C-alpha positions in Angstrom: 0.0 0.0 0.0 2.8 2.4 0.9 4.5 1.7 -2.4 1.3 2.4 -4.3 0.8 5.7 -2.5 4.4 6.7 -3.2 3.9 5.7 -6.9 0.7 7.7 -7.1 2.5 10.7 -5.5 5.4 10.5 -8.0 3.0 10.3 -11.0 0.9 13.2 -9.7 4.1 15.3 -9.2 5.2 14.5 -12.7 1.9 15.3 -14.2 1.8 18.6 -12.3 5.3 19.5 -13.5 4.4 18.7 -17.1 1.2 20.8 -16.8 3.1 23.7 -15.3 5.7 23.3 -18.1 3.1 23.3 -20.8 1.3 26.2 -19.2 4.6 28.2 -19.1 5.3 27.3 -22.7 1.9 28.5 -23.8 2.2 31.7 -21.9 5.6 32.4 -23.5 4.3 31.6 -27.0 1.4 34.0 -26.4 3.7 36.7 -25.3 6.0 36.2 -28.4 2.9 36.3 -30.6 1.7 39.5 -29.0 5.2 41.0 -29.5 5.1 40.0 -33.2 1.7 41.5 -33.7 2.9 44.7 -32.1 5.8 44.8 -34.5 3.4 44.4 -37.4 1.3 47.2 -36.0 4.3 49.5 -35.7 5.4 48.7 -39.2 2.1 50.0 -40.5 2.9 53.4 -38.9 6.5 53.8 -39.9 10.0 52.3 -39.8 11.9 52.0 -36.5 15.4 53.3 -36.3 18.0 51.1 -34.6 21.7 50.9 -33.9 24.1 48.1 -32.8 25.6 48.6 -29.3 24.1 52.0 -29.0 24.1 51.9 -25.2 27.4 50.2 -24.7 29.9 52.8 -26.1 30.2 55.6 -28.5 32.2 58.8 -29.4 32.8 62.1 -27.7 32.8 65.4 -29.6 36.6 65.2 -29.9 36.4 61.7 -31.4 37.6 59.9 -28.3 35.6 56.9 -27.0 33.2 56.6 -24.1 32.5 53.2 -22.7 29.8 51.9 -20.4 28.3 55.2 -19.1 24.9 54.6 -17.7 22.0 55.9 -19.9 24.4 57.4 -22.4 23.8 57.0 -26.2 25.2 58.9 -29.1 21.8 59.0 -30.8 20.2 60.4 -27.7 22.9 63.0 -27.3 22.0 64.3 -30.7 18.2 63.9 -30.8 17.2 63.7 -27.1 15.7 60.3 -27.8 16.9 56.7 -27.9 16.8 54.4 -30.9 13.6 52.3 -31.0 15.8 49.2 -31.7 19.0 48.2 -30.0 21.3 45.5 -31.4 23.7 43.3 -29.4 26.1 40.5 -30.3 26.6 37.3 -28.2 29.9 36.2 -29.9 32.2 34.5 -27.3 29.3 33.5 -25.1 30.0 30.0 -26.3 33.6 30.3 -25.0 32.5 31.1 -21.5 34.1 34.6 -21.9 33.0 37.3 -19.6 32.9 39.7 -22.5 31.6 39.5 -26.0 33.8 39.8 -29.1 33.6 43.6 -29.0 34.7 43.8 -25.3 31.2 44.4 -23.8 30.7 42.4 -20.6 27.8 40.0 -20.9 26.5 41.1 -17.5 26.2 44.6 -19.0 24.5 43.3 -22.2 22.0 41.4 -20.0 21.3 44.6 -18.0 21.1 46.8 -21.1 18.6 44.5 -22.7 16.4 44.5 -19.6 16.6 48.3 -19.4 15.8 48.6 -23.1 12.7 46.5 -22.6 11.7 48.4 -19.6 11.9 51.7 -21.6 9.7 50.2 -24.3 12.4 49.5 -26.8 13.0 46.5 -29.1 16.1 44.3 -29.0 17.8 42.3 -31.8 20.6 39.9 -31.3 23.3 38.5 -33.6 25.8 35.8 -32.8 29.3 35.7 -34.4 30.1 32.3 -32.8 33.4 30.6 -33.2 33.7 27.4 -35.2 32.3 24.3 -33.4 34.8 22.1 -35.2 37.7 24.2 -33.9 36.7 26.7 -31.2 40.0 28.4 -31.6 38.9 29.6 -35.0 36.7 32.7 -35.2 33.5 33.3 -37.2 35.8 34.9 -39.9 38.2 31.9 -40.2 36.8 30.4 -43.3 36.9 26.6 -43.0 35.4 24.6 -45.8 32.8 22.0 -45.1 32.3 23.0 -41.5 28.6 22.2 -41.4 29.0 19.0 -43.3 31.7 17.8 -40.9 29.8 19.1 -37.9 26.9 16.7 -38.4 29.1 13.8 -39.1 31.1 14.4 -35.9 29.3 13.3 -32.7 31.7 15.3 -30.4 31.3 18.4 -32.5 27.5 18.2 -32.4 27.6 17.8 -28.6 29.9 20.8 -28.4 27.5 22.8 -30.6 24.6 21.7 -28.5 26.4 22.9 -25.4 26.9 26.3 -27.0 23.1 26.4 -27.8 22.5 25.5 -24.1 24.5 28.5 -23.0 22.7 30.7 -25.6 19.4 29.5 -24.3 20.3 30.1 -20.6 21.3 33.6 -21.4 18.1 34.4 -23.3 16.0 32.9 -20.4 17.8 35.2 -18.0 16.3 38.2 -19.8 13.1 38.8 -17.8 10.9 41.8 -17.3 9.6 43.1 -13.9 6.8 40.5 -14.1 9.2 37.6 -14.6 8.3 37.1 -18.2 11.1 36.3 -20.7 11.7 39.2 -23.0 11.0 38.5 -26.7 14.1 39.1 -28.9 14.6 39.3 -32.7 17.4 36.8 -33.3 19.4 37.0 -36.5 21.5 33.8 -36.8 24.0 32.8 -39.6 23.5 36.2 -41.3 25.2 37.4 -44.6 25.3 33.8 -45.6 25.2 34.7 -49.3 28.7 36.1 -48.9 31.7 34.0 -48.0 33.5 35.7 -45.1 31.9 33.5 -42.3 32.3 29.8 -41.8 28.7 29.4 -42.7 29.1 31.4 -45.9 28.1 30.4 -49.5 31.6 29.0 -50.4 32.0 27.1 -47.2 28.8 25.0 -47.4 26.1 23.7 -49.8 22.6 25.1 -49.8 21.2 22.0 -48.1 23.9 22.1 -45.4 23.1 25.7 -44.6 19.4 25.0 -44.4 20.1 21.9 -42.2 22.1 24.0 -39.7 19.4 26.7 -39.5 16.6 24.1 -39.0 18.6 22.1 -36.5 19.3 25.3 -34.5 15.7 26.5 -34.4 14.4 23.0 -33.5 17.0 22.6 -30.8 16.2 26.0 -29.2 12.5 25.5 -29.4 12.0 21.8 -28.8 14.9 20.8 -26.7 15.4 23.9 -24.7 11.8 25.2 -24.7 12.9 28.6 -25.8 9.9 30.3 -27.4 10.8 34.0 -27.0 12.6 34.4 -30.3 11.6 36.1 -33.6 13.9 34.5 -36.2 15.3 36.9 -38.8 16.6 35.6 -42.2 19.3 38.1 -43.3 21.3 37.9 -46.5 24.0 40.1 -47.9 23.6 41.7 -51.3 21.4 39.7 -53.7 20.4 40.2 -57.3 17.1 38.2 -57.7 14.4 36.4 -55.8 16.2 33.2 -56.6 19.4 34.3 -55.1 17.7 35.7 -52.0 15.7 32.5 -51.4 18.3 30.0 -52.4 19.2 29.1 -48.8 15.9 30.0 -47.2 15.1 27.4 -44.5 11.3 27.6 -44.9 8.4 29.7 -43.6 8.2 27.5 -40.5 11.7 28.6 -39.5 11.6 32.3 -40.3 9.6 35.2 -39.0 11.3 38.2 -40.5 13.0 38.8 -43.9 15.9 41.1 -44.1 19.3 41.9 -45.7 22.5 43.7 -44.9 23.8 46.4 -47.2 26.5 49.1 -46.6 27.3 52.1 -48.8 31.0 52.7 -49.6 32.8 55.4 -51.5 30.1 58.1 -51.3 29.1 60.2 -53.1 30.5 58.5 -56.2 28.4 55.4 -55.3 25.2 57.3 -54.5 23.3 56.4 -57.7 24.2 52.7 -57.6 23.5 52.4 -53.9 20.1 53.9 -54.2 19.3 51.8 -57.3 20.4 48.5 -55.6 18.8 49.3 -52.3 15.4 50.1 -54.0 15.5 46.8 -55.9 16.3 44.8 -52.8 13.7 46.6 -50.6 11.0 46.0 -53.2 11.8 42.3 -53.5 12.0 41.6 -49.8 8.9 43.7 -49.1 6.9 41.7 -51.7 8.1 38.4 -50.3 7.3 39.5 -46.8 3.7 40.4 -47.8 3.3 37.0 -49.7 4.6 35.1 -46.7 3.0 37.3 -44.0 6.4 38.1 -42.5 8.0 41.2 -41.2 10.7 42.9 -43.3 13.7 45.0 -42.3 17.1 46.3 -43.3 19.0 44.3 -40.7 22.3 46.1 -41.1 23.2 49.3 -43.1 25.3 52.4 -43.0 28.0 54.6 -44.4 31.2 54.4 -42.4 32.0 57.8 -40.8 28.9 59.3 -42.5 31.1 61.2 -44.9 28.1 62.9 -46.5 26.6 65.6 -44.3 23.1 65.2 -45.8 23.2 61.5 -46.1 20.2 61.0 -43.8 17.7 63.1 -45.6 19.1 62.8 -49.1 19.8 59.0 -49.2 18.3 57.1 -46.3 14.9 58.7 -45.8 13.8 58.6 -49.4 14.7 54.9 -49.5 12.7 53.8 -46.5 9.8 56.2 -46.6 6.4 54.4 -46.8 8.0 51.0 -47.4 6.5 49.2 -44.5 9.8 48.1 -43.1 9.8 47.1 -39.5 13.2 48.6 -38.8 16.6 49.6 -40.1 19.7 48.8 -38.0 22.8 51.1 -38.3 26.0 49.5 -37.3 28.0 50.5 -34.2 30.0 53.6 -33.2 33.1 51.5 -32.3 36.1 53.7 -33.0 37.0 57.1 -34.3 37.5 55.4 -37.7 34.5 53.1 -37.5 31.1 54.6 -36.7 27.7 54.9 -38.3 25.6 57.4 -36.5 26.5 61.0 -35.7 27.7 62.1 -32.2 27.7 65.7 -30.9 29.6 67.9 -33.2 29.6 65.6 -36.2 29.0 67.3 -39.5 25.8 65.2 -40.2 24.3 66.1 -36.8 21.8 68.7 -38.0 20.7 66.5 -41.0 20.2 63.6 -38.6 17.9 65.8 -36.5 15.8 66.6 -39.6 15.7 62.8 -40.3 14.7 62.2 -36.7 11.8 64.7 -37.0 10.2 62.8 -40.0 6.9 61.3 -38.7 7.6 58.0 -40.6 10.9 57.4 -38.8 10.2 55.9 -35.4 12.4 56.3 -32.3 11.8 55.1 -28.8 9.3 57.8 -27.8 7.3 57.2 -31.0 6.9 53.5 -30.4 6.0 53.9 -26.8 3.0 56.0 -27.9 2.0 53.4 -30.4 2.1 50.6 -27.8 -0.5 52.4 -25.6 
C-alpha cells in the first residue's frame, strides 16, 4: 500500500510539473505572438530606427571613445531620444568569456537588454560564434565543409549543443519586472550569401546551410523550450528572388525577412547604392507580404557618415512608406569606424531633420504606439 501511495505521488508530481511546463510554454508563446503582432502594428505606422551597441559605447565630440556610461547613447545625445531598436552580439558567449567579441561584458548586455525592454524598446541579437569544429577559429576563419563535418562528428555536435545551451540560458535570464522572458529578434548565420563567415556560401552547400538553420531552431524551441525568439533571415547583397531564397530554410523557421547592405565610396556610389537598395527593398517587401512576414534592413550604414546630408538625401527617401519594420545602423566602435552622428559631427543637423520625420520611429514614438 505504501509503495502504491508513493507511486501515485510520483505520478501526480510528474503530471503537475508537465502541466506547469506546458502552461509556461503556452504563456511564453502567447507573449511572443503578442510581441510579433505589435511589430506588425508599428510597421504600418513607420520604420523603427535602430543601432548596434548604441548603449554600450560611443564617441565624444573630440572623437575619443566613451564606454559603459549609464543611460548614455550617441543618438540620444543628438536627438534627445533613444533608438527604437538596439542591437547586441553574443559572440564568445559560447567560449564562457565574460565579454563579447567587441569587449562588452555579458552582464552589461544582460542589464542593457532588460533596461531597453523596460523603456519600451526592441532588442535584436546577432551571434558571431566561433567554429564548433575548432573553437580556436573565429567566425571569420573560413573553413570549408564545417557544417557537413559538424553533423558527421558526434563530439562536434555535442559541443555545438552545449553552445546552444549557453545561448538558451542567457536568453532565459532576460526577464521583465513580471518575470516574463523578454522577446528578442534573433538573426543567426547572417550574410550567408557572402563567404566571409564559416557558414558562408563558399563554405557549405545550400542543403547544409538549411540543415544547420533548421537544426538550431528545432533545438532551441523543442529541446530547450525557448519560445521567445523572432527568427530573422538576413542575407548580404542579392540580385534576384532566386538568389535571395536559395538558402531560405522555410516559412516554419523564419519570422522576418531582411538583408545587410552598406554604402561605400560616397558620393560616387550614391546612384548605384540607391538603385540597388530600392530593388532589394522592393523584392523583400513583396516576399514578406506574400509570406505574411516582417521585413527589415538588418544592417546598413555609411562608415564615418562622410556625406553631411546622407540621412535626408539618401536614407529617408529609400525607406519612406516602405512598410519596413526597422533599419539597424552599425556601431560607433572607434574614431575610424562609426555609423551614427555624435555631438559635433558634420551630419548632426541633418540627422535631427531625419529624426523629425513622422515616418521614422524612435523610442518615444513606439512607446506612444504601444498604448
